[in-house]
C-alpha positions in Angstrom: 1.6 2.0 -12.6 -2.1 2.1 -13.4 -2.3 -1.2 -11.7 -0.3 -0.8 -9.2 -2.6 2.3 -8.1 -5.7 0.1 -8.3 -4.5 -2.2 -6.1 -3.4 0.1 -3.5 -5.8 2.5 -3.6 -8.8 -0.5 -4.0 -6.8 -2.3 -0.7 -7.4 0.9 0.9 -10.3 1.2 0.0 -11.2 -2.2 1.6 -9.8 -1.5 5.6 -11.1 2.1 6.0 -13.2 2.6 9.2 -16.3 3.6 8.1 -16.6 7.7 7.9 -12.5 7.9 7.8 -10.0 8.9 5.9 -9.3 7.7 2.4 -5.2 10.0 2.1 -4.3 9.8 -1.7 -0.5 12.0 -1.3 1.7 13.1 -3.8 5.0 14.8 -2.8 8.6 15.2 -4.7 11.4 14.1 -2.0 14.8 14.2 -2.9 15.0 13.2 -7.1 12.1 11.2 -6.5 7.8 11.0 -6.6 6.2 9.5 -3.7 3.0 8.1 -3.9 1.4 7.6 -1.2 -2.1 6.1 0.0 -3.6 5.6 3.2 -6.5 4.8 5.4 -7.2 5.4 8.5 -8.3 2.0 10.8 -6.8 -0.8 12.3 -3.2 -0.7 12.5 -0.9 -3.8 11.3 0.9 -5.5 13.4 4.6 -4.7 12.9 5.7 -8.8 12.3 2.8 -8.9 10.2 4.5 -5.7 8.4 6.3 -7.3 5.9 4.2 -9.7 4.9 1.5 -8.1 3.2 3.8 -8.4 0.2 3.4 -12.1 -0.1 0.9 -14.0 -1.7 -2.4 -14.9 -0.1 -0.9 -13.7 2.7 -3.8 -12.3 5.4 -3.8 -9.9 8.0 -5.0 -11.9 11.4 -7.3 -14.0 9.0 -9.2 -11.2 8.1 -11.6 -12.5 6.1 -12.6 -9.9 3.3 -13.7 -10.3 -0.8 -10.9 -10.9 -3.2 -7.6 -13.8 -4.1 -5.4 -11.8 -2.0 -3.0 -11.5 -4.9 -3.5 -7.7 -5.3 -0.6 -5.8 -2.9 1.5 -9.1 -4.0 1.2 -8.1 -7.9 1.9 -4.6 -6.5 5.6 -5.0 -5.6 5.7 -7.3 -8.7 5.3 -4.5 -10.4 6.6 -2.3 -8.8 10.5 -4.3 -8.0 10.6 -5.6 -12.5 10.6 -1.5 -11.5 13.5 -1.4 -9.4 10.8 1.1 -7.2 11.5 0.8 -3.5 8.2 0.5 -2.3 7.3 0.2 1.6 4.3 0.2 4.5 4.0 1.9 7.9 1.7 2.4 10.6 0.6 5.6 11.0 -0.6 7.6 13.8 -4.4 6.1 13.0 -4.2 3.7 10.2 -1.5 2.5 7.3 -0.4 4.2 4.6 1.7 1.8 1.4 3.8 3.6 -1.1 6.4 4.0 -3.9 9.3 6.2 -4.8 8.7 6.5 -8.7 12.3 7.9 -9.9 11.6 11.5 -11.8 13.4 11.8 -15.9 15.1 15.3 -15.9 
């Protein structure tokens, strides 16, 4: 999970607007812990949201440092654990999130 968080936070740092907010949240939600990583900045086109998890995919042809594997690696790790994850546009930015089951 350290790698997942590192990749999500690194991605948020890369795309946060200058002087913008980067927020990490942890909430209890219906038997799960919901981890969220939000960055204030440009939203992602709705048609691009599902593809951000694909290897080497760049939203809108953005040119940034890195190999384009961070989100794909995070998705692979989360899928191996069988955990739900996603991405959504917020009012002023983008949030990536995943759900970890709470052990009773």
